[in-house]
Structures are given as structure tokens and as C-alpha cells.
PDB file of N, CA, C and O in Angstrom:
ATOM      1  N   MET A   1       0.317   9.911  10.688  1.00  0.00           N
ATOM      2  CA  MET A   1       0.958   8.673  10.327  1.00  0.00           C
ATOM      3  C   MET A   1       0.011   7.881   9.420  1.00  0.00           C
ATOM      4  O   MET A   1      -1.196   7.833   9.657  1.00  0.00           O
ATOM      5  N   ILE A   2       0.570   7.272   8.394  1.00  0.00           N
ATOM      6  CA  ILE A   2      -0.175   6.379   7.510  1.00  0.00           C
ATOM      7  C   ILE A   2       0.218   4.956   7.874  1.00  0.00           C
ATOM      8  O   ILE A   2       1.405   4.649   7.988  1.00  0.00           O
ATOM      9  N   MET A   3      -0.761   4.093   8.056  1.00  0.00           N
ATOM     10  CA  MET A   3      -0.500   2.685   8.346  1.00  0.00           C
ATOM     11  C   MET A   3      -0.663   1.906   7.047  1.00  0.00           C
ATOM     12  O   MET A   3      -1.747   1.881   6.465  1.00  0.00           O
ATOM     13  N   ILE A   4       0.404   1.277   6.599  1.00  0.00           N
ATOM     14  CA  ILE A   4       0.374   0.470   5.383  1.00  0.00           C
ATOM     15  C   ILE A   4       0.230  -0.986   5.795  1.00  0.00           C
ATOM     16  O   ILE A   4       0.996  -1.484   6.620  1.00  0.00           O
ATOM     17  N   LYS A   5      -0.758  -1.668   5.217  1.00  0.00           N
ATOM     18  CA  LYS A   5      -1.001  -3.079   5.500  1.00  0.00           C
ATOM     19  C   LYS A   5      -0.650  -3.889   4.258  1.00  0.00           C
ATOM     20  O   LYS A   5      -1.079  -3.567   3.150  1.00  0.00           O
ATOM     21  N   LEU A   6       0.132  -4.939   4.458  1.00  0.00           N
ATOM     22  CA  LEU A   6       0.524  -5.830   3.370  1.00  0.00           C
ATOM     23  C   LEU A   6      -0.053  -7.216   3.619  1.00  0.00           C
ATOM     24  O   LEU A   6      -0.210  -7.638   4.765  1.00  0.00           O
ATOM     25  N   PHE A   7      -0.366  -7.920   2.535  1.00  0.00           N
ATOM     26  CA  PHE A   7      -0.947  -9.251   2.643  1.00  0.00           C
ATOM     27  C   PHE A   7      -0.222 -10.221   1.719  1.00  0.00           C
ATOM     28  O   PHE A   7       0.442  -9.815   0.765  1.00  0.00           O
ATOM     29  N   ALA A   8      -0.361 -11.493   2.014  1.00  0.00           N
ATOM     30  CA  ALA A   8       0.134 -12.594   1.188  1.00  0.00           C
ATOM     31  C   ALA A   8       1.617 -12.429   0.856  1.00  0.00           C
ATOM     32  O   ALA A   8       2.426 -12.171   1.748  1.00  0.00           O
ATOM     33  N   ALA A   9       1.977 -12.575  -0.416  1.00  0.00           N
ATOM     34  CA  ALA A   9       3.383 -12.550  -0.841  1.00  0.00           C
ATOM     35  C   ALA A   9       4.065 -11.234  -0.495  1.00  0.00           C
ATOM     36  O   ALA A   9       5.255 -11.217  -0.179  1.00  0.00           O
ATOM     37  N   MET A  10       3.328 -10.136  -0.552  1.00  0.00           N
ATOM     38  CA  MET A  10       3.947  -8.845  -0.235  1.00  0.00           C
ATOM     39  C   MET A  10       4.397  -8.807   1.227  1.00  0.00           C
ATOM     40  O   MET A  10       5.495  -8.334   1.522  1.00  0.00           O
ATOM     41  N   ALA A  11       3.575  -9.294   2.127  1.00  0.00           N
ATOM     42  CA  ALA A  11       3.938  -9.322   3.549  1.00  0.00           C
ATOM     43  C   ALA A  11       5.107 -10.273   3.782  1.00  0.00           C
ATOM     44  O   ALA A  11       6.012  -9.976   4.562  1.00  0.00           O
ATOM     45  N   GLU A  12       5.083 -11.410   3.107  1.00  0.00           N
ATOM     46  CA  GLU A  12       6.170 -12.380   3.264  1.00  0.00           C
ATOM     47  C   GLU A  12       7.496 -11.803   2.785  1.00  0.00           C
ATOM     48  O   GLU A  12       8.512 -11.931   3.468  1.00  0.00           O
ATOM     49  N   GLU A  13       7.494 -11.173   1.622  1.00  0.00           N
ATOM     50  CA  GLU A  13       8.735 -10.642   1.065  1.00  0.00           C
ATOM     51  C   GLU A  13       9.256  -9.442   1.857  1.00  0.00           C
ATOM     52  O   GLU A  13      10.467  -9.267   1.992  1.00  0.00           O
ATOM     53  N   ALA A  14       8.354  -8.623   2.378  1.00  0.00           N
ATOM     54  CA  ALA A  14       8.772  -7.464   3.174  1.00  0.00           C
ATOM     55  C   ALA A  14       9.194  -7.873   4.581  1.00  0.00           C
ATOM     56  O   ALA A  14       9.939  -7.158   5.251  1.00  0.00           O
ATOM     57  N   GLY A  15       8.708  -9.036   5.019  1.00  0.00           N
ATOM     58  CA  GLY A  15       9.025  -9.495   6.367  1.00  0.00           C
ATOM     59  C   GLY A  15       8.188  -8.832   7.439  1.00  0.00           C
ATOM     60  O   GLY A  15       8.490  -8.947   8.627  1.00  0.00           O
ATOM     61  N   GLU A  16       7.137  -8.138   7.030  1.00  0.00           N
ATOM     62  CA  GLU A  16       6.228  -7.493   7.983  1.00  0.00           C
ATOM     63  C   GLU A  16       4.885  -7.235   7.319  1.00  0.00           C
ATOM     64  O   GLU A  16       4.794  -7.081   6.101  1.00  0.00           O
ATOM     65  N   GLU A  17       3.846  -7.192   8.140  1.00  0.00           N
ATOM     66  CA  GLU A  17       2.495  -6.974   7.636  1.00  0.00           C
ATOM     67  C   GLU A  17       2.062  -5.522   7.748  1.00  0.00           C
ATOM     68  O   GLU A  17       1.190  -5.080   6.999  1.00  0.00           O
ATOM     69  N   THR A  18       2.652  -4.778   8.665  1.00  0.00           N
ATOM     70  CA  THR A  18       2.270  -3.388   8.886  1.00  0.00           C
ATOM     71  C   THR A  18       3.510  -2.505   8.862  1.00  0.00           C
ATOM     72  O   THR A  18       4.520  -2.811   9.495  1.00  0.00           O
ATOM     73  N   ILE A  19       3.415  -1.400   8.118  1.00  0.00           N
ATOM     74  CA  ILE A  19       4.512  -0.449   8.003  1.00  0.00           C
ATOM     75  C   ILE A  19       3.946   0.941   8.283  1.00  0.00           C
ATOM     76  O   ILE A  19       2.871   1.281   7.790  1.00  0.00           O
ATOM     77  N   GLU A  20       4.651   1.736   9.060  1.00  0.00           N
ATOM     78  CA  GLU A  20       4.230   3.107   9.338  1.00  0.00           C
ATOM     79  C   GLU A  20       4.980   4.065   8.422  1.00  0.00           C
ATOM     80  O   GLU A  20       6.189   3.936   8.227  1.00  0.00           O
ATOM     81  N   LEU A  21       4.256   5.018   7.870  1.00  0.00           N
ATOM     82  CA  LEU A  21       4.829   6.038   6.996  1.00  0.00           C
ATOM     83  C   LEU A  21       4.367   7.402   7.502  1.00  0.00           C
ATOM     84  O   LEU A  21       3.164   7.619   7.649  1.00  0.00           O
ATOM     85  N   PRO A  22       5.287   8.325   7.772  1.00  0.00           N
ATOM     86  CA  PRO A  22       4.865   9.659   8.209  1.00  0.00           C
ATOM     87  C   PRO A  22       3.977  10.321   7.151  1.00  0.00           C
ATOM     88  O   PRO A  22       4.290  10.302   5.960  1.00  0.00           O
ATOM     89  N   TRP A  23       2.879  10.899   7.603  1.00  0.00           N
ATOM     90  CA  TRP A  23       1.934  11.569   6.706  1.00  0.00           C
ATOM     91  C   TRP A  23       2.452  12.950   6.349  1.00  0.00           C
ATOM     92  O   TRP A  23       3.045  13.644   7.175  1.00  0.00           O
ATOM     93  N   MET A  24       2.213  13.339   5.083  1.00  0.00           N
ATOM     94  CA  MET A  24       2.538  14.691   4.635  1.00  0.00           C
ATOM     95  C   MET A  24       1.320  15.264   3.915  1.00  0.00           C
ATOM     96  O   MET A  24       0.601  14.534   3.232  1.00  0.00           O
ATOM     97  N   GLU A  25       1.091  16.542   4.064  1.00  0.00           N
ATOM     98  CA  GLU A  25      -0.022  17.234   3.407  1.00  0.00           C
ATOM     99  C   GLU A  25       0.007  16.940   1.910  1.00  0.00           C
ATOM    100  O   GLU A  25       1.052  17.050   1.268  1.00  0.00           O
ATOM    101  N   GLY A  26      -1.142  16.567   1.360  1.00  0.00           N
ATOM    102  CA  GLY A  26      -1.264  16.319  -0.073  1.00  0.00           C
ATOM    103  C   GLY A  26      -0.835  14.931  -0.514  1.00  0.00           C
ATOM    104  O   GLY A  26      -0.861  14.632  -1.708  1.00  0.00           O
ATOM    105  N   MET A  27      -0.442  14.081   0.419  1.00  0.00           N
ATOM    106  CA  MET A  27       0.007  12.727   0.082  1.00  0.00           C
ATOM    107  C   MET A  27      -1.138  11.939  -0.550  1.00  0.00           C
ATOM    108  O   MET A  27      -2.285  12.030  -0.113  1.00  0.00           O
ATOM    109  N   SER A  28      -0.809  11.162  -1.587  1.00  0.00           N
ATOM    110  CA  SER A  28      -1.823  10.355  -2.273  1.00  0.00           C
ATOM    111  C   SER A  28      -1.433   8.881  -2.236  1.00  0.00           C
ATOM    112  O   SER A  28      -0.331   8.522  -1.821  1.00  0.00           O
ATOM    113  N   THR A  29      -2.356   8.045  -2.674  1.00  0.00           N
ATOM    114  CA  THR A  29      -2.056   6.618  -2.760  1.00  0.00           C
ATOM    115  C   THR A  29      -0.904   6.376  -3.727  1.00  0.00           C
ATOM    116  O   THR A  29      -0.116   5.452  -3.521  1.00  0.00           O
ATOM    117  N   ALA A  30      -0.788   7.181  -4.775  1.00  0.00           N
ATOM    118  CA  ALA A  30       0.332   7.047  -5.714  1.00  0.00           C
ATOM    119  C   ALA A  30       1.659   7.313  -5.010  1.00  0.00           C
ATOM    120  O   ALA A  30       2.652   6.641  -5.289  1.00  0.00           O
ATOM    121  N   ASP A  31       1.685   8.283  -4.105  1.00  0.00           N
ATOM    122  CA  ASP A  31       2.903   8.569  -3.343  1.00  0.00           C
ATOM    123  C   ASP A  31       3.289   7.384  -2.460  1.00  0.00           C
ATOM    124  O   ASP A  31       4.468   7.058  -2.327  1.00  0.00           O
ATOM    125  N   VAL A  32       2.299   6.751  -1.866  1.00  0.00           N
ATOM    126  CA  VAL A  32       2.566   5.596  -1.007  1.00  0.00           C
ATOM    127  C   VAL A  32       3.119   4.446  -1.845  1.00  0.00           C
ATOM    128  O   VAL A  32       4.064   3.772  -1.435  1.00  0.00           O
ATOM    129  N   LYS A  33       2.529   4.223  -3.019  1.00  0.00           N
ATOM    130  CA  LYS A  33       3.028   3.162  -3.902  1.00  0.00           C
ATOM    131  C   LYS A  33       4.479   3.420  -4.292  1.00  0.00           C
ATOM    132  O   LYS A  33       5.299   2.502  -4.279  1.00  0.00           O
ATOM    133  N   LYS A  34       4.794   4.652  -4.634  1.00  0.00           N
ATOM    134  CA  LYS A  34       6.159   5.005  -5.026  1.00  0.00           C
ATOM    135  C   LYS A  34       7.119   4.788  -3.857  1.00  0.00           C
ATOM    136  O   LYS A  34       8.173   4.176  -4.027  1.00  0.00           O
ATOM    137  N   TRP A  35       6.763   5.283  -2.680  1.00  0.00           N
ATOM    138  CA  TRP A  35       7.603   5.135  -1.495  1.00  0.00           C
ATOM    139  C   TRP A  35       7.831   3.661  -1.173  1.00  0.00           C
ATOM    140  O   TRP A  35       8.952   3.247  -0.876  1.00  0.00           O
ATOM    141  N   LEU A  36       6.760   2.876  -1.235  1.00  0.00           N
ATOM    142  CA  LEU A  36       6.859   1.457  -0.901  1.00  0.00           C
ATOM    143  C   LEU A  36       7.820   0.737  -1.851  1.00  0.00           C
ATOM    144  O   LEU A  36       8.628  -0.081  -1.411  1.00  0.00           O
ATOM    145  N   GLY A  37       7.736   1.037  -3.147  1.00  0.00           N
ATOM    146  CA  GLY A  37       8.628   0.418  -4.119  1.00  0.00           C
ATOM    147  C   GLY A  37      10.081   0.821  -3.934  1.00  0.00           C
ATOM    148  O   GLY A  37      10.988   0.028  -4.188  1.00  0.00           O
ATOM    149  N   GLU A  38      10.303   2.058  -3.490  1.00  0.00           N
ATOM    150  CA  GLU A  38      11.672   2.531  -3.253  1.00  0.00           C
ATOM    151  C   GLU A  38      12.244   1.973  -1.951  1.00  0.00           C
ATOM    152  O   GLU A  38      13.408   1.578  -1.896  1.00  0.00           O
ATOM    153  N   ARG A  39      11.432   1.945  -0.924  1.00  0.00           N
ATOM    154  CA  ARG A  39      11.889   1.492   0.405  1.00  0.00           C
ATOM    155  C   ARG A  39      12.021  -0.026   0.469  1.00  0.00           C
ATOM    156  O   ARG A  39      12.886  -0.554   1.167  1.00  0.00           O
ATOM    157  N   TYR A  40      11.149  -0.726  -0.271  1.00  0.00           N
ATOM    158  CA  TYR A  40      11.142  -2.188  -0.307  1.00  0.00           C
ATOM    159  C   TYR A  40      11.201  -2.636  -1.769  1.00  0.00           C
ATOM    160  O   TYR A  40      10.177  -3.031  -2.328  1.00  0.00           O
ATOM    161  N   PRO A  41      12.377  -2.584  -2.396  1.00  0.00           N
ATOM    162  CA  PRO A  41      12.494  -2.895  -3.827  1.00  0.00           C
ATOM    163  C   PRO A  41      11.967  -4.277  -4.201  1.00  0.00           C
ATOM    164  O   PRO A  41      11.521  -4.485  -5.329  1.00  0.00           O
ATOM    165  N   MET A  42      12.015  -5.227  -3.260  1.00  0.00           N
ATOM    166  CA  MET A  42      11.514  -6.565  -3.553  1.00  0.00           C
ATOM    167  C   MET A  42      10.003  -6.577  -3.781  1.00  0.00           C
ATOM    168  O   MET A  42       9.466  -7.545  -4.320  1.00  0.00           O
ATOM    169  N   LEU A  43       9.316  -5.508  -3.373  1.00  0.00           N
ATOM    170  CA  LEU A  43       7.864  -5.422  -3.566  1.00  0.00           C
ATOM    171  C   LEU A  43       7.484  -4.774  -4.894  1.00  0.00           C
ATOM    172  O   LEU A  43       6.340  -4.882  -5.333  1.00  0.00           O
ATOM    173  N   ALA A  44       8.435  -4.103  -5.530  1.00  0.00           N
ATOM    174  CA  ALA A  44       8.144  -3.354  -6.758  1.00  0.00           C
ATOM    175  C   ALA A  44       7.399  -4.177  -7.810  1.00  0.00           C
ATOM    176  O   ALA A  44       6.487  -3.641  -8.440  1.00  0.00           O
ATOM    177  N   PRO A  45       7.740  -5.455  -8.036  1.00  0.00           N
ATOM    178  CA  PRO A  45       7.002  -6.221  -9.045  1.00  0.00           C
ATOM    179  C   PRO A  45       5.537  -6.474  -8.675  1.00  0.00           C
ATOM    180  O   PRO A  45       4.704  -6.680  -9.558  1.00  0.00           O
ATOM    181  N   HIS A  46       5.220  -6.460  -7.388  1.00  0.00           N
ATOM    182  CA  HIS A  46       3.854  -6.749  -6.927  1.00  0.00           C
ATOM    183  C   HIS A  46       2.947  -5.514  -6.920  1.00  0.00           C
ATOM    184  O   HIS A  46       1.727  -5.632  -7.043  1.00  0.00           O
ATOM    185  N   ILE A  47       3.539  -4.350  -6.777  1.00  0.00           N
ATOM    186  CA  ILE A  47       2.757  -3.131  -6.559  1.00  0.00           C
ATOM    187  C   ILE A  47       1.793  -2.812  -7.706  1.00  0.00           C
ATOM    188  O   ILE A  47       0.641  -2.477  -7.432  1.00  0.00           O
ATOM    189  N   PRO A  48       2.205  -2.899  -8.983  1.00  0.00           N
ATOM    190  CA  PRO A  48       1.267  -2.542 -10.060  1.00  0.00           C
ATOM    191  C   PRO A  48      -0.001  -3.402 -10.093  1.00  0.00           C
ATOM    192  O   PRO A  48      -1.067  -2.912 -10.463  1.00  0.00           O
ATOM    193  N   ALA A  49       0.106  -4.675  -9.712  1.00  0.00           N
ATOM    194  CA  ALA A  49      -1.050  -5.575  -9.772  1.00  0.00           C
ATOM    195  C   ALA A  49      -1.905  -5.536  -8.510  1.00  0.00           C
ATOM    196  O   ALA A  49      -3.035  -6.024  -8.515  1.00  0.00           O
ATOM    197  N   ALA A  50      -1.386  -4.967  -7.441  1.00  0.00           N
ATOM    198  CA  ALA A  50      -2.113  -4.959  -6.170  1.00  0.00           C
ATOM    199  C   ALA A  50      -3.270  -3.967  -6.202  1.00  0.00           C
ATOM    200  O   ALA A  50      -3.158  -2.873  -6.755  1.00  0.00           O
ATOM    201  N   MET A  51      -4.372  -4.371  -5.602  1.00  0.00           N
ATOM    202  CA  MET A  51      -5.491  -3.456  -5.386  1.00  0.00           C
ATOM    203  C   MET A  51      -5.166  -2.646  -4.133  1.00  0.00           C
ATOM    204  O   MET A  51      -4.579  -3.162  -3.183  1.00  0.00           O
ATOM    205  N   VAL A  52      -5.554  -1.376  -4.146  1.00  0.00           N
ATOM    206  CA  VAL A  52      -5.284  -0.505  -3.003  1.00  0.00           C
ATOM    207  C   VAL A  52      -6.608  -0.145  -2.336  1.00  0.00           C
ATOM    208  O   VAL A  52      -7.570   0.241  -3.001  1.00  0.00           O
ATOM    209  N   ALA A  53      -6.641  -0.278  -1.024  1.00  0.00           N
ATOM    210  CA  ALA A  53      -7.814   0.113  -0.249  1.00  0.00           C
ATOM    211  C   ALA A  53      -7.379   1.129   0.801  1.00  0.00           C
ATOM    212  O   ALA A  53      -6.328   0.987   1.424  1.00  0.00           O
ATOM    213  N   VAL A  54      -8.198   2.146   0.983  1.00  0.00           N
ATOM    214  CA  VAL A  54      -7.957   3.148   2.020  1.00  0.00           C
ATOM    215  C   VAL A  54      -9.090   3.028   3.029  1.00  0.00           C
ATOM    216  O   VAL A  54     -10.264   3.178   2.691  1.00  0.00           O
ATOM    217  N   ASN A  55      -8.719   2.759   4.261  1.00  0.00           N
ATOM    218  CA  ASN A  55      -9.708   2.585   5.332  1.00  0.00           C
ATOM    219  C   ASN A  55     -10.762   1.550   4.955  1.00  0.00           C
ATOM    220  O   ASN A  55     -11.956   1.744   5.181  1.00  0.00           O
ATOM    221  N   GLN A  56     -10.292   0.444   4.375  1.00  0.00           N
ATOM    222  CA  GLN A  56     -11.102  -0.722   4.024  1.00  0.00           C
ATOM    223  C   GLN A  56     -12.087  -0.468   2.890  1.00  0.00           C
ATOM    224  O   GLN A  56     -13.089  -1.174   2.769  1.00  0.00           O
ATOM    225  N   GLU A  57     -11.809   0.542   2.050  1.00  0.00           N
ATOM    226  CA  GLU A  57     -12.612   0.806   0.852  1.00  0.00           C
ATOM    227  C   GLU A  57     -11.658   0.921  -0.322  1.00  0.00           C
ATOM    228  O   GLU A  57     -10.641   1.608  -0.232  1.00  0.00           O
ATOM    229  N   PHE A  58     -11.982   0.245  -1.438  1.00  0.00           N
ATOM    230  CA  PHE A  58     -11.103   0.328  -2.598  1.00  0.00           C
ATOM    231  C   PHE A  58     -10.926   1.780  -3.011  1.00  0.00           C
ATOM    232  O   PHE A  58     -11.868   2.572  -2.981  1.00  0.00           O
ATOM    233  N   ALA A  59      -9.691   2.115  -3.402  1.00  0.00           N
ATOM    234  CA  ALA A  59      -9.334   3.503  -3.696  1.00  0.00           C
ATOM    235  C   ALA A  59      -8.799   3.627  -5.112  1.00  0.00           C
ATOM    236  O   ALA A  59      -8.353   2.649  -5.711  1.00  0.00           O
ATOM    237  N   ASN A  60      -8.852   4.853  -5.639  1.00  0.00           N
ATOM    238  CA  ASN A  60      -8.243   5.097  -6.944  1.00  0.00           C
ATOM    239  C   ASN A  60      -6.775   5.464  -6.743  1.00  0.00           C
ATOM    240  O   ASN A  60      -6.316   5.658  -5.617  1.00  0.00           O
ATOM    241  N   VAL A  61      -6.059   5.552  -7.841  1.00  0.00           N
ATOM    242  CA  VAL A  61      -4.608   5.754  -7.800  1.00  0.00           C
ATOM    243  C   VAL A  61      -4.215   7.081  -7.170  1.00  0.00           C
ATOM    244  O   VAL A  61      -3.170   7.167  -6.525  1.00  0.00           O
ATOM    245  N   GLU A  62      -5.012   8.094  -7.341  1.00  0.00           N
ATOM    246  CA  GLU A  62      -4.638   9.431  -6.869  1.00  0.00           C
ATOM    247  C   GLU A  62      -5.458   9.900  -5.670  1.00  0.00           C
ATOM    248  O   GLU A  62      -5.603  11.104  -5.454  1.00  0.00           O
ATOM    249  N   GLU A  63      -5.986   8.978  -4.900  1.00  0.00           N
ATOM    250  CA  GLU A  63      -6.788   9.392  -3.746  1.00  0.00           C
ATOM    251  C   GLU A  63      -5.903  10.097  -2.718  1.00  0.00           C
ATOM    252  O   GLU A  63      -4.846   9.592  -2.340  1.00  0.00           O
ATOM    253  N   THR A  64      -6.349  11.262  -2.278  1.00  0.00           N
ATOM    254  CA  THR A  64      -5.602  12.023  -1.277  1.00  0.00           C
ATOM    255  C   THR A  64      -5.826  11.401   0.095  1.00  0.00           C
ATOM    256  O   THR A  64      -6.945  11.034   0.453  1.00  0.00           O
ATOM    257  N   LEU A  65      -4.754  11.291   0.846  1.00  0.00           N
ATOM    258  CA  LEU A  65      -4.807  10.657   2.159  1.00  0.00           C
ATOM    259  C   LEU A  65      -4.830  11.684   3.279  1.00  0.00           C
ATOM    260  O   LEU A  65      -4.378  12.819   3.124  1.00  0.00           O
ATOM    261  N   ARG A  66      -5.372  11.247   4.416  1.00  0.00           N
ATOM    262  CA  ARG A  66      -5.396  12.075   5.620  1.00  0.00           C
ATOM    263  C   ARG A  66      -4.563  11.388   6.700  1.00  0.00           C
ATOM    264  O   ARG A  66      -4.365  10.174   6.671  1.00  0.00           O
ATOM    265  N   ASP A  67      -4.091  12.168   7.628  1.00  0.00           N
ATOM    266  CA  ASP A  67      -3.331  11.618   8.742  1.00  0.00           C
ATOM    267  C   ASP A  67      -4.174  10.559   9.447  1.00  0.00           C
ATOM    268  O   ASP A  67      -5.343  10.792   9.755  1.00  0.00           O
ATOM    269  N   GLY A  68      -3.583   9.405   9.699  1.00  0.00           N
ATOM    270  CA  GLY A  68      -4.290   8.323  10.379  1.00  0.00           C
ATOM    271  C   GLY A  68      -4.919   7.309   9.450  1.00  0.00           C
ATOM    272  O   GLY A  68      -5.448   6.300   9.917  1.00  0.00           O
ATOM    273  N   ASP A  69      -4.879   7.547   8.139  1.00  0.00           N
ATOM    274  CA  ASP A  69      -5.468   6.598   7.192  1.00  0.00           C
ATOM    275  C   ASP A  69      -4.700   5.279   7.189  1.00  0.00           C
ATOM    276  O   ASP A  69      -3.506   5.225   7.482  1.00  0.00           O
ATOM    277  N   GLU A  70      -5.431   4.221   6.847  1.00  0.00           N
ATOM    278  CA  GLU A  70      -4.839   2.904   6.646  1.00  0.00           C
ATOM    279  C   GLU A  70      -4.874   2.613   5.152  1.00  0.00           C
ATOM    280  O   GLU A  70      -5.927   2.721   4.523  1.00  0.00           O
ATOM    281  N   VAL A  71      -3.734   2.247   4.582  1.00  0.00           N
ATOM    282  CA  VAL A  71      -3.643   1.922   3.162  1.00  0.00           C
ATOM    283  C   VAL A  71      -3.238   0.459   3.054  1.00  0.00           C
ATOM    284  O   VAL A  71      -2.160   0.069   3.503  1.00  0.00           O
ATOM    285  N   ALA A  72      -4.107  -0.346   2.457  1.00  0.00           N
ATOM    286  CA  ALA A  72      -3.847  -1.779   2.325  1.00  0.00           C
ATOM    287  C   ALA A  72      -3.550  -2.125   0.873  1.00  0.00           C
ATOM    288  O   ALA A  72      -4.185  -1.611  -0.048  1.00  0.00           O
ATOM    289  N   PHE A  73      -2.577  -3.005   0.688  1.00  0.00           N
ATOM    290  CA  PHE A  73      -2.232  -3.515  -0.635  1.00  0.00           C
ATOM    291  C   PHE A  73      -2.683  -4.969  -0.691  1.00  0.00           C
ATOM    292  O   PHE A  73      -2.153  -5.830   0.011  1.00  0.00           O
ATOM    293  N   LEU A  74      -3.678  -5.222  -1.547  1.00  0.00           N
ATOM    294  CA  LEU A  74      -4.283  -6.542  -1.641  1.00  0.00           C
ATOM    295  C   LEU A  74      -3.838  -7.216  -2.931  1.00  0.00           C
ATOM    296  O   LEU A  74      -3.896  -6.607  -3.999  1.00  0.00           O
ATOM    297  N   PRO A  75      -3.395  -8.469  -2.844  1.00  0.00           N
ATOM    298  CA  PRO A  75      -2.939  -9.159  -4.045  1.00  0.00           C
ATOM    299  C   PRO A  75      -4.106  -9.447  -4.978  1.00  0.00           C
ATOM    300  O   PRO A  75      -5.254  -9.531  -4.540  1.00  0.00           O
ATOM    301  N   PRO A  76      -3.807  -9.600  -6.283  1.00  0.00           N
ATOM    302  CA  PRO A  76      -4.877  -9.971  -7.207  1.00  0.00           C
ATOM    303  C   PRO A  76      -5.426 -11.342  -6.820  1.00  0.00           C
ATOM    304  O   PRO A  76      -4.699 -12.200  -6.318  1.00  0.00           O
ATOM    305  N   VAL A  77      -6.702 -11.527  -7.061  1.00  0.00           N
ATOM    306  CA  VAL A  77      -7.363 -12.782  -6.713  1.00  0.00           C
ATOM    307  C   VAL A  77      -7.630 -13.550  -7.992  1.00  0.00           C
ATOM    308  O   VAL A  77      -8.111 -12.990  -8.977  1.00  0.00           O
ATOM    309  N   SER A  78      -7.317 -14.827  -7.970  1.00  0.00           N
ATOM    310  CA  SER A  78      -7.649 -15.666  -9.120  1.00  0.00           C
ATOM    311  C   SER A  78      -8.546 -16.787  -8.637  1.00  0.00           C
ATOM    312  O   SER A  78      -8.478 -17.221  -7.487  1.00  0.00           O
ATOM    313  N   GLY A  79      -9.363 -17.227  -9.522  1.00  0.00           N
ATOM    314  CA  GLY A  79     -10.295 -18.283  -9.154  1.00  0.00           C
ATOM    315  C   GLY A  79     -10.268 -19.399 -10.175  1.00  0.00           C
ATOM    316  O   GLY A  79      -9.546 -19.348 -11.170  1.00  0.00           O
ATOM    317  N   GLY A  80     -11.047 -20.371  -9.910  1.00  0.00           N
ATOM    318  CA  GLY A  80     -11.056 -21.480 -10.858  1.00  0.00           C
ATOM    319  C   GLY A  80     -12.299 -22.283 -10.709  1.00  0.00           C
ATOM    320  O   GLY A  80     -12.488 -23.266 -11.426  1.00  0.00           O
TER     321      GLY A  80
END
């Protein structure tokens, strides 16, 4: 199982902070992004700008996932 964590506007729009996704051999962070956009269309505009972390470490787009991984989508940060 992959645990997807959402924060800020993404969590608000999805109506939940944690989503479970069945793990499949060869699954990557790109697959999770695609699934999330299809399952939760209201999140699609946020996904390209979100930073992705796997097990609390920033990940690249094609990082291969293992069963039990946590994938977090973090909103872009702006400062002033």
C-alpha cells in the first residue's frame, strides 16, 4: 500500500489529508501523480507545481516506489 499525504489547498479540495493507493510492482511517483489527477480531478491544477517527497525526502519524477512508501505532495512555498 502507498500512503499519499496531501497538505494545504490540496487536502482541503480533496476533503482528506491521507489517501491509500494499492502498490503495484514498478510503480513510480509519476504513476501516483497521474492516478491522483484522475481520481481527484479538482487536484489536477495543483499537481504540476507540487513538490513530491517519498518517505520525507524530496523525490524525482520517476522515482520507483516500494510497498509501504509514503508519498507527500507539498505545495509551492512563497516568501516575502
